[in-house]
N, C-alpha and C positions, 0 to 999 in steps of 0.2 A: 865815604859816609853817607853820601846823597845815593849812590847807586845801591848802596845796602838798605838804606831805607825805602827806596822805591821797590827793590825787591820784596822787602817784608810786607808792604802794603799790597802789592799783587797778590802774595800768596794769602793774605788775610781775606781779600776781597774774593778769592776762588775758593774760599773754605777750607783752605789745607790745615790752618790751625783750628783744632777743635777744643778751646781753652777748657771747657767743663769737663770732658770726658779723658782728653789726654793728659791732663795736668792731675787728675783724681781718679786713677783707674779703678780704686776701690768703691768709688761711689756708683750704685745702681744708676743705669740709665734707664729712666722709665719709658714705657710705649707713649708716644705721643699721637695726637689725633688731630685732623685739620681744626682751624681756628672755629670754624662755625658748629663743629660738634664738641669742642672742648668744654667740659663742665667747668662752671665759676665755683660750684661748691659740690657736696657729695649728692650724687644724682638722686631724684625723687623715687621713693618707692612707686612701683608700677600700679599698686591697687589705687593711689590718688595722685592720678596725672595733673599736671600742671599746665602741658601746653597741647601735646598730642594725645587724644583719646584713645589711640588704637595702639597696643603694643607692638613694637616693632624692633627688631634686632638687627644690627650691621652684621652683614655675613662674612665679609672677608676683611679682616683688620690689615690695612696697610700700615702696619706699625713698626717703629724700630724697638724690637724687644728683645730680651735675652734669647739666644738660640741654646735651647735645652739639649743635653745629649739625651741618647736613647734611655740609659739607666735613669736619668731623672725624671724623663717623661713617664717611665713605667712606675717609680716610685710615686708619683703624684696619682696617677690612675689606680694603682692598687692599694692606696693607702685604706680605703674603706670597703674594700671586698669581702665577701663572706660566702662561704659555700657550707651545704649541708647535705648530705646524703641519706636518704630514708631507709631503715631496713626492710627487707622484702616482707619479712613478717614481724610484727611487733607483740605477737603474743594473743592479738584479738582478731586480727584479719589480715589479709594479704593487702599492701597498699598499691594503689593505682599511682602513685607519686614517687618517682625514682630519686627526686631530689630538687633542690633549687640553687640558684646563684643570685646575688645580689650585689649592688655596689652602688654609691653616691659620689657626685662631684659637685662640690658647692660652687656657687656664683656669687650668693650672698655672704657677707661675714657677720655673725655666724650664719651656716646654712639653715634655712627655715623649712626644708622636707624632712621628714621622719620616714622610717620603715618598720614593719614589725612581721614576724612569722612565728606561729607556735602550733603545737599538737594538742587537741583536745584531749585530756586524760579521763574525763568523766563520761564524755561521750566519745563520739568518732569523728573522725576528719581532721582535716588540718586548715589553719587560718593564716592567710598571707594578705598584706597590706601595705599600700604607699599612701602617705599624707602630706600635703602640701600646704604650708603655712604661708599667711600674708600677714602684713602690720605685725610681724616678729615669730618667733618660733614657739611661743607658749602653748597655743592652742594645739599646734600638730604635736607637740611633745606630750600633752595630755592625753590625745587620741591614741598615740602610739603605746601608751602604758595601759590604758583603761577600756578602750573600745574592745578588745577581745574577750576580757573577763565578762563584759555585758552580753555578749555574743553567746559565750559559752554557758552562762547562767539563763538565757533564753532557750538553749537548746536541751537543758537538764528536764529529765521527767520529775514529776512531782515528788516522787519518793525521795530522790537524791537531794533536792531542795530540802526537805524536811528532815534529812540526815545532817546536812550542813548547819541548819539553823540549831539543831539538837546538840551538835558539836559545840558550836559558839556559846550556847547558853550554858553548858555544862563545863565549859573551860578546856575542852579537849582539842588537840591539834586537828587541824583541818586536813583532809587529804588534798594532794596537790591538783589544781584545776587545769592548768595549762603547763607544757613543757615548752619553754622560751628556746628560740633559735636567734641569738643576737650577736652582734658584733661587738667588741668591747667598747667600742665609742657609743654604742646604743644603750644609754644609761637610764635609770629610773629616779624620780625625785623622791628622795626618802623622807623629806619633811612633810611630804602631803600625803603619804600612805595611809595613815590612820584616817583622814578625812576621806579619802577615796574608798577606803574599806567600808566605812559606816554608810555612804551613798549606796554602795554597792549591795550591802546587807539590807537596806531599805527596800530596794529593788526586788531582790529575791522573795523577801517577805510577801511583797505584792503579789509575785508570781504566785506563791503558794496560795496565797487567799483566793486567787482568781482562776485557780485550776483545781482538778480532783485526781484522786489516785488513778493511776495508770494513763495519765493525760500528760503531753508534752507538745511544744510548739514544733511544727515543721521548720526546715531552714529558711524558707521565705519569710515566715512570719517572723521567726527569731531574730533574723538580720533587721527586718523592719522596726521591730521593738526596741532592739539594742540601739541602733542608729538615735531614734527618735528620743528614748530615755535619757541616754549620755548626755544629748545636747540640751535637754530639760534641766538635767543635774547641774551642767555647766552653768546655766543661767541662774538656778536657784541659788548655788554655793556663792556667786558673785553678790546675789543680793543680800543674803545672810550675812555673809562676812565671817570673820574668825578673830578671837581674841589675840591670837598670835598675829603679830603686824606683818611678819614675813608672808604667812599663809594668806592673810587678807589682801596684801598686794598681789600675791601670785593669782588668786582665783580671778581677781580683777584683770589682770594681764591676760589670762586664759580667755574671760570671756570677751573681751574688747578686741582681742586679735581674732583671727580665723584661720580655718583649714577647710581644705577639701579631703576627701577620703575615697579609695577604690580599694574594695576588700573582695577576697575570693575565698570561699568556703567549698574543699575538695572532700567529698566522701565517697570513696568507690568511684563509681563512673558519674555521680553526680556532681556537676560544677555550678556553683551559684556564685554570681558576681553581683555585688551590692556598690553602688557608684553615687556619690554624692559630689558634684562639681566638675572640674574638668580634667581629672585624672582618667586614664584610659586603661580598658583590658582587651588584648587582642590575641586570638588563638593562632598558632601556627598548623595549619594543615598540610600534610604531605601528600601531594596528587601521585596519580599511577606512574606518571613519567620522572618521578623524583623531584619536581619542582615544589616549592612551597607557596601557599596563598594564604592571604589574611583573612580572619574571620573575626570580626569586632563584636565584642559581647558588652560593650557599655555605649552610651551617648553622651557627648560633651553637653553640659549645662550651662550654655553661653547664649550670646547674641546670635550665634551661626546656626543655632537650633530653633527653627521657627515654631517648633511645639512648646518649647521653654518659653518663648516669648509670647506665645499665645496663652500661657498657662498663667503667667505672671500678669499679663493684661486683664485676663478675665478675674484675677482675683482682687481687683480694685475697681474703683468707679470709672465710668467713661470718663469723667473729666480729667482722670490721670493718665490716660493712654499714651499722650505724647512726652509723659515726664518720667514714667515709671522706668522706661528703658531709653536712655538718651546717649547717643555716641557710641552705641553697643555695649553699654555699662547699665547695671543696676543703679538708678536714680543717677546716672552720668559717673558713677564712681568705682563700683565694683564688678570685675570681670566674671568671676562665677556666679551663676544664679542661685546655687545651692551651697552651703558650707555650713560647718559648725561654728559655735561662737558667733563673732560678729553681732553683738547684742546692739550696736548702735543702727543696726537695720532691723531690729525686731522689737526692741522696747520701746515703750512710750517715751516722749521726751521728759515727761515729769519724771518717769521712773529713772531714765538716764541721769538726770541732775540730781536726783536725791540720792542715789548710789553713790555718785562721784562727790558730792558735798561732805558725805559720812565717810568717804574712804581714806586711805592714808595720803600723807602729804605728797608722796612722790608723783601721785597723779594731777595734783592741782595745777603743775606747771606743763603737763603733756596736752599739746595742742591737739592731738589726734583723738584723745578721747572726749574733749571739751566739744569737738566740732559736731554740729547736727547737719546731717545730709539736707540738701536742697530740696523742696516739694515733697517734705516728710509729713504726709497728712494721715493716712492709713495703715500703719504698722500692724503686724509684721510684714514685711517686704520679701524676708529670705528664710528658707526652710533648710533643714539638715535631712528630710526624708529622702531617703536613696530610691534610685531606680534599680529593680532587681531583675536579673537574667538568669535563667535556668537553662543549663546546655548538658544534654547527655553525651559522655565522653564517646568517641568512636576509636578504632586502632590508629587512624589516619591523623588523629589529633596528637601531634608530637610534644607541644610546648605551649605555654601561655606566658604572655609578657605584660606585667604590670608595671606602668610607668607615670610619673608626674608629668605635667605638661611641657618641662623643658625638654623631654626627649622627643615628643610628637611635634614640637615647633622647629625642629632642627632635621627629622627625618619623617618620610611618610610611612604610614603604618606597613605598605607592601615592601618597603626596603628594609624596615626593621625585621619582618618576618625572613626576608630573603637572607640578610646577613647572619641571622641566628642559626636559620637553617642550615646553611651551607657551613657555619662554624661547627655546629654539633655533628655533620655528616661529613665534613671534608670535602664537600661538592666543590667548593671553589676552586681546589687545586687541579681539577679535572675538565671544568667547563671551558669552552673556547671563549677568547677573547672579544668583547665588542665594544663599540664606542659609540652607539646611538646613531645620532643624526650629525654628529660632529667630523669635520674634515680634518684628518690629521696626516702630517709627513711623516716619513720615514723615520726621521729622528725622534719625533713624538711617538710614534709607535714603539720604537725601542725602549723609550722611557718606560711606557706603560707595561711594556714585558718584564722589565727590570723592578717595576712597581709590584706587579703580580708575584715576582718571586719573592720580594720582601713580604708581600702580603701572607705568603704561604708560610713563611717564618713567624708572622705573628701569631697565627693560630696555635704555633706550639708556645709561643711567648706567654699569651693568654690562657691561664688556666681556669679562667670564670668568664662565662658567657656574658655577663652584664659589663664586666670590664672591656670584652672585645666589642660590645656594642657602643659603650661609650666613647672608645677609640674613634670609631666611625663617625658618630655623632659630632664629635668635635673636630676631628681632624679630615673628613671628607674632601676630596676636591671634585672638580665637576664631572669626572669620569668614575665616581664612587668608590674610588681607592683612597686609602690612608696616606695624605701627605705629611711628611714629618715636619717640614717646615711651618705648614698651617698649625698643626697639632702644638709645636712648640710655641707659637706665638700665642695663641689661645689660652694655654695652661700658664704663661708666664705673665698675663694681664695683672696689674695690680687690683686690689680687691674694689678700689672705686672706680675701676674701669669695666671689669668682668661683667657686671650685671648689665652694663650697654650691650653686651654682644650676646649674651644668652642667660638662661634661667637656671636654678638648681635642677639637677638631673638625678633622679632616683629610680631604680629599676630593680624588680624580681623577676627572674627567669625561671619558671616551674616547668621540668620536666616529666612527661607522663611514661608509664610502662605500657607499651601498646598490647604485650601478650596479656598482662593482667585486665587492662581494660576490655580487650575481645573476651575474654573468659567471662568477666562480671556480666557483659551485655548478654551472652548466649545463657547465663545462668538466670537472667532475668531479676538481678539483684537492683533493688532501689536504693 
């Protein structure tokens, strides 16, 4: 008996008996993190920091997590993918866009990112956009449903707007304005559609009053007007409220949450990018030697942009120079310096309190909405005005990547363009293997060659370029190759831990037709 008990004691001390996992094999063994990083409660939202002012993610999760099989990994990665191929001729003009691939990978639960893509039916061109929500998904959801309609209205000539108004007054059906290209999970908020339509109609009535027959806004002016007007409508709807308690609560959720937006309008060889916040648009350019280079078409509106910091400081008294941007955040709280919604950084304190006091009971216990930012003296501190870039497409411009900041925090823009370019052309199967400045053994080199062989099969496995890019963003190792073990660990993180390692990722990759672009440039089409 003594010998048996002694042996049992030794086995326990050596960790041979794993009571929790061995006795209950059906119980999920959650990934664990070192004590110093283990959260005692739900992790704080990144917009409202508690201790560390700068967002940072742990890059390599040394966690004991599920080992997902390749089919399980693919199921997770492909759950939200969507592809659309554009007809070369749609009855009006030859399209410079061949099609697009999009995908999303959530880190927040529920995901706070949104995406949209649509073809303009009353005018020309295609609209694509990614929207990154914070303090909830409500504002990003509203943008994904409404912003493109505002842009489409802004682009319409005076006569078309008058026809729309006449049809509404006469009770006739309206001609379709947009052809949406949406994944089944990309939904519309049905309860708010009447309110959304009334606000949109008021906008086009004002456009009619401000224009004359034969006049229409250019793409730059249309994008600027649409962004600013929608943000104004979000604010006004929250102030007015609604007799329907659900809608009243919804418009306040939209206004008090926030979202950034990165939108592209493509018409022939003219590409316009309107960016508000820290989303990014990067053009993939194929050089003469077949390699790809990155051409950025947007600027991040955050503390790393010196012009943005100077702009914000210049809009407020000198006495606020040290407080308007603190710890690389707006008023020490908000990372993007431009955003829709976020009325806590736009309304006066009296207006905020008045709206909340008359609002639904659900908001009375919400600490986020009641909280007033520190050093809040001369609002507004935040704007939704976009920074707009125009680029004339060339035959060597092969694709455009729109991505929320969750992508750019994991991969450099040049790496993004290389991965997408090699995927679309199959170059990765022919290039020599490089290891950079790393010293590798013969065994490691053999492993890298095996990974390269597996990577070639991934190109056939992923039928969607955005899915392929997300696979690299989440599962890359130090050599730039997808490591299944890393990918499995990152995808099996539970909801309460996933946000500590990365943000939501949303991507739209648009391919251009170089032959059409070249012909349009030669023809001088604008």
